[in-house]
Wavefront OBJ file of the C-alpha trace (Angstrom):
o trace
v -18.501 4.174 -10.580
v -17.364 0.684 -9.647
v -13.783 1.495 -10.618
v -13.779 4.491 -8.282
v -15.235 2.498 -5.402
v -12.691 -0.274 -5.893
v -9.863 2.259 -6.091
v -10.856 3.781 -2.759
v -11.309 0.333 -1.201
v -7.863 -0.827 -2.343
v -6.282 2.386 -1.018
v -7.737 1.880 2.467
v -6.935 -1.840 2.419
v -3.328 -1.223 1.448
v -2.898 1.394 4.185
v -4.126 -1.097 6.775
v -1.822 -3.816 5.438
v 1.169 -1.485 5.369
v 0.552 -0.476 8.976
v 0.527 -4.184 9.924
v 3.718 -4.867 7.951
v 5.543 -1.913 9.542
v 4.649 -3.208 13.005
v 5.547 -6.808 12.201
v 8.710 -6.307 10.143
v 11.080 -3.508 11.237
v 12.806 -3.312 7.839
v 9.553 -2.917 5.900
v 9.550 0.883 6.211
v 12.856 1.138 4.340
v 11.651 -1.324 1.705
v 8.354 0.521 1.205
v 10.208 3.728 0.362
v 11.929 2.025 -2.577
v 8.851 0.570 -4.324
v 5.527 1.929 -5.580
v 2.291 0.807 -3.991
v 0.096 -0.462 -6.850
v 1.548 0.211 -10.281
v 5.317 -0.201 -10.558
v 6.916 3.111 -11.448
v 3.618 5.024 -11.279
v 1.804 4.727 -7.918
l 1 2 3 4 5 6 7 8 9 10 11 12 13 14 15 16 17 18 19 20 21 22 23 24 25 26 27 28 29 30 31 32 33 34 35 36 37 38 39 40 41 42 43
């Protein structure tokens, strides 16, 4: 259960951080399309 809760928490946290980074750094959107979010090559 804890793993699921942490997974959901990290997903929401990363979305908030990515929104901040896109607003702060104009080139972040292009960079984000080239890399995975959590696990390189998977997700």
